C-alpha positions, 0 to 999 in steps of 0.5 A: 485499482484491479492491480493494486488489489491484485498485488496487495493479495500476493503472497510474495507481496512486501509492504514497501511493495503495497506502499509503492502501489498505493502511493502511484495509483493516489497520483494518477488519482490526482493526477487526472482528476482535472477537466481534461482528463474528464472530457477524454473519459466523458467524450470516449464512454459516449461513444463506446456506449452508442450501440449500447444503450440511448443517450444519457439525459438529464433527469427532471430537477426534482424541488424537495417538500418545504419540510425536507428542504435545508438552508442550502440550495441544490444544486442544479445541473445544466446538461448530462455532461454537468452532471456526471463531471460532477460525480467522477470528480467527486469518485475520485476524491472519495478514492483518494481519500479512504486510499490516503486513510487506509495506507499511509497511517502511522502503524503501516509507515513503522511495519515497513520499518521494521521490514527495512530493518529484516531487509537490512540486516540480511544484508549488512552488519547492523550497529545501534546508531542505524536508523533502521533498529532505532525504529525496531527498537521505538516499534517493538520495545516491551515485545522483543529482546533486544539485546539479544535483537542486536546480537543475532542481528550482527550475526544474520549476514553470516548466517544467511551467507552461510544458509545459502550455501549450504542448501546451494540455493541461487539467490545473488541479493535478497531483495524482498522479505519473502527471500528473507522467509525463504532462508530462514523456513529452510533449516532447523536453527533459521526456523528456531532462531525466529522466535527467540526474540519473543518476550517470554 
């Protein structure tokens, strides 16, 4: 989770990097959510803590007063390991659910499509039937001037190649949004072009 946090906060990060990292972390959490991985984790933790603290002791089970009792029976654990196993499994489940809720929202996927469109437009000529173009039109309808975007999307490859050559930029391939931004920001026309599609 610390590595994911660093990736997300990196200024050079793009949405695809975030999505890929989140999906990897979710798969990892799901993979280690079993008895074998818990046992390994628990054994290692006990060994490392031997010189630091006492052995874990299972807290005495206390029954709440009858007025607070619900119909469901409270869980009693037979050992510390069993108690911590439940904590381990529950923590991983909560982490997976929170990541899925945050990063699998409908808008997040749509934003990834916008990013893919921008990257694709920087390397290829586009036409109306292109999937990326269609997703942009669906997502940004009313927010952009679609007709201007269509015209300029056809020229963007040539524009990028011209700017790279003129400014002697050492860019061989465009794979990140930050590269597109660098090209746009390197000349006045690029800076103006970033704002031209906004509906006034």
